[in-house]
N, C-alpha and C positions, 0 to 999 in steps of 0.2 A: 171211419178211419180215412184220413186224407191219403190219396194214392201217391202223393209225393213224400209220404213219411217213409222212414227207413228203420228197419229192425236189425239190431246186431245181437249177439248172444245175450247181452244183458242190458242194452240201452234201446230207447226209442228216440228217434230224431224226427221232429215235426217242424214244418215250415212255420216261421213266426207269424203270429196274429195279434190283434189288439188285445186279446185275452191274456197274452203273455207280458203285457206292458209293465206291470208291477215287478215281475221277476227280472225282466231285462233291465229296467231302470235300476234296481238294486244291484245287479251284477255290474253294470257299467259305472255305478257310483263308487264301487269298491276299488280302492287303489291297488290292493293286493291282487285283485282279479283282472283289472282293466288298465292298470297304470302303464304297462309296457305296450299296449295296443296302439296302433296308429290313431291319432286323435286323442288318446289318453282318456282319463276319467271324464265321464259325461254327467251333466246336470240332467234333471228330469226332462226339462224342455229339449235339450239336445237328444236325449234318448227317444223322446217322442218323434222328433224329426227323423232320427235314424229309423225308427219303426215304420214311418210312412214311406221312406225311401226303400226299406227292405221289402215291404209288401209290394210296392210298385216294381221292384227289381224281379221278384218272383213272377209277376204278371208278364213282364217283358222278356225275360230270359229262360223261364222255366227251371231255374236254379236260384239259390239264394241262401239266406241264413236260416239255420235250424235251431230250435231249442233242443237241449239234451236232457232227457229224463231217465233216471235210474229208479226202478221200482215205483214209477209214477211221480217221483220227486224231481223238481227242476234242479239241475246241477250246473248248467252252463249253456254255452252256445258254440256253434261251429257253422261253417258254410262258406259261401262265396260272396264277394262284392267286386265291383270294378275298382281297381286301385286308382286313387286320384293322381298318382304320378305317371299314369299312362302305361304301366307295366302289364296291364291286362287283368284277367280274372284272378283275384287273390283269395287264397284259402285263409280263413281266420278260425281261431278257437280260443275260448276263455272259460275257465271254471272257477267256481267259488273255491277259496283256499281249502275249505274243509273237505272238498271232493277230490283233491289231488292225491297223487301217490299210488293210485290203484289201476292205472292204465286207461282211465276213462277218456282222457284227451286224445290219446293215440287211437283208441277204438272209434271214437266219434269222428275225428279228423279223417281217418282212413275211409270211413263210410261216406262222409261228405265228398271226399275226393273221388271215390268210385262213382257216386251218384252223378257228379258233375261230368265225368268222362262218359258215363253211360248216356247222359242227356245230350251228348254231342259237343261238349266243350273239350277241344283237343289239347289246349295248353292251359295249365293252371300254375300260378306262381304263389310263393309265400315268402314273407320277409320276416327275419328275426334279428334282433341285435346279436352281434358276435358273442357278447357276454351272456346271452340267454341260453344257457346250455340245455335246460329242460325242453324248451321249444325246438331248438335245433336237433336234439335227440329224437323228438317225436317226428319232425319232418323227414329226417333221414330214415327212420324206421318204417315210414309208410311209402318209401320208394322215391321220395323227391331227392333231387341232387343239386348241389351248389353250382350256379352258373356265373355268379359275379358277386363282388362286394362293392359297397358305395358308402359314402359318408352322409349322415343325416344328423343335424344338430350336434356335431362334434363326436358322434358315435359311429363306429363301423357297423354297418348292416350287411346281412348276408341274404342274397336272393336265391331261393330254391325254385326248382321247376319240375313239373311232371308233364310229360307229353304222351298222348295216346292217339293213334290214327283213327 
């Protein structure tokens, strides 16, 4: 077991590795799973570039993107990346549509957020479209609070923040 893995009451979160490439590529190619994510749906080549960056990110910051597994089955991803807009460490999460509606995203995102804070990341942000009620509900339920709104591609985005000393 990787010491960076996280166990919740029903989930295992593992740092991404190349062994996860097929699962991550399928998730990122699914518009229902990844369509609202920053960068949107990804090709296999883009997903491979993301994987290389995610693995390097873990090496540099000791935090990063986790795979989410329920009963050993890959259901999605969560974790941190550096936001390209300069807003800092950003929390992300995405699930396959068939895995939604059972609190998995909330449980996994909360575990990733706590892992980041425990690793010394004092400020974590997350961005969701104002219209994305499901993601906004999750972010609020894990203790993140709204700090600002901004426009991106004609859409109102909401910036959430979690700070821990």
